[in-house]
C-alpha positions as CSV (number, residue, x, y, z in Angstrom):
1,M,108.6,7.7,33.4
2,Q,107.4,11.7,33.5
3,H,109.5,12.1,36.6
4,R,112.8,11.5,34.6
5,G,111.6,13.6,31.8
6,F,111.9,16.6,34.9
7,I,114.7,15.6,36.0
8,A,116.6,15.4,32.6
9,I,115.0,19.1,31.6
10,V,116.2,20.3,35.1
11,F,119.6,18.3,34.0
12,V,120.2,20.1,31.0
13,I,119.0,23.6,31.7
14,G,121.6,23.4,35.0
15,C,124.3,22.7,32.4
16,A,123.8,25.4,30.1
17,T,123.7,27.8,32.6
18,G,126.8,26.5,34.2
19,S,128.7,26.9,31.3
20,V,127.0,30.7,31.0
21,A,127.9,31.6,34.4
22,S,131.4,30.9,34.3
23,Q,131.6,33.2,31.8
24,L,129.9,35.8,33.6
25,V,132.6,35.9,36.9
26,V,134.8,38.5,37.1
27,P,138.2,38.1,37.4
28,K,140.3,39.0,40.1
29,A,141.7,42.8,40.2
30,R,145.6,42.3,39.9
31,A,147.9,45.9,39.9
32,G,150.9,43.8,39.1
33,T,152.9,41.1,40.4
34,T,154.7,42.7,43.4
35,A,152.6,44.3,46.6
36,V,153.2,47.9,47.1
37,R,155.1,48.7,50.4
38,W,154.3,51.3,52.8
39,E,155.9,53.5,54.9
40,Y,154.1,54.4,58.3
41,Y,154.4,58.3,60.3
42,C,152.4,58.4,63.4
43,G,153.0,62.0,65.2
44,R,150.6,64.6,67.2
45,V,149.0,67.7,66.5
46,A,148.0,70.8,68.4
47,A,144.2,71.1,67.8
48,G,144.4,74.4,66.3
49,T,147.0,73.5,63.6
50,L,145.6,70.3,62.5
51,T,144.2,71.4,59.0
52,T,147.8,73.2,58.5
53,E,149.9,70.2,59.7
54,L,148.0,67.3,57.5
55,N,148.0,69.7,54.4
56,K,151.5,69.8,55.2
57,A,151.9,65.8,55.3
58,G,149.5,65.7,52.2
59,E,152.1,67.5,50.0
60,Q,154.4,65.1,50.8
61,A,152.1,62.2,49.6
62,W,151.4,61.0,53.3
63,E,147.8,59.6,53.6
64,L,146.3,59.9,56.7
65,M,145.0,56.3,58.0
66,T,143.6,57.6,61.6
67,I,143.3,60.0,63.9
68,A,141.7,60.6,67.3
69,P,141.9,63.3,70.1
70,A,145.0,62.6,72.4
71,T,144.6,65.1,75.0
72,H,141.2,67.1,76.3
73,T,140.1,69.5,79.0
74,R,137.2,69.7,81.3
75,A,135.1,72.8,79.7
76,F,133.0,74.9,81.7
77,G,129.6,72.6,82.1
78,G,131.4,69.2,82.2
79,D,131.8,69.1,77.6
80,F,135.5,68.2,77.0
81,E,137.6,70.5,74.3
82,V,140.2,68.4,72.4
83,D,143.4,70.5,73.0
84,A,145.9,67.8,70.4
85,F,144.9,64.9,68.0
86,A,147.1,61.8,67.4
87,F,147.5,60.4,63.9
88,C,148.8,57.7,61.8
89,A,149.7,57.6,58.1
90,K,151.3,55.7,55.4
91,R,152.9,56.4,52.0
92,A,154.2,54.0,49.2
93,L,157.9,53.4,49.2
94,P,159.5,54.1,45.8
């Protein structure tokens, strides 16, 4: 008999916490009814002008997505020096 009472108490506690927990769930964020459309731009820039070129792109609302060394030369001692970078950027379409 005591076993059934314990199960009944656990059941009541489970029901109570279930109704409270559903009120604590954070709804998914929705920015709007339409998805953002993007245009993409990929290019190559010399290592010495990287910052200047990326700042120009930023002024035109381009967001840098990725960047990687495009070319390199072997410097004295076996190390590599990067000569140019390849990059891709995106910006929202109007």
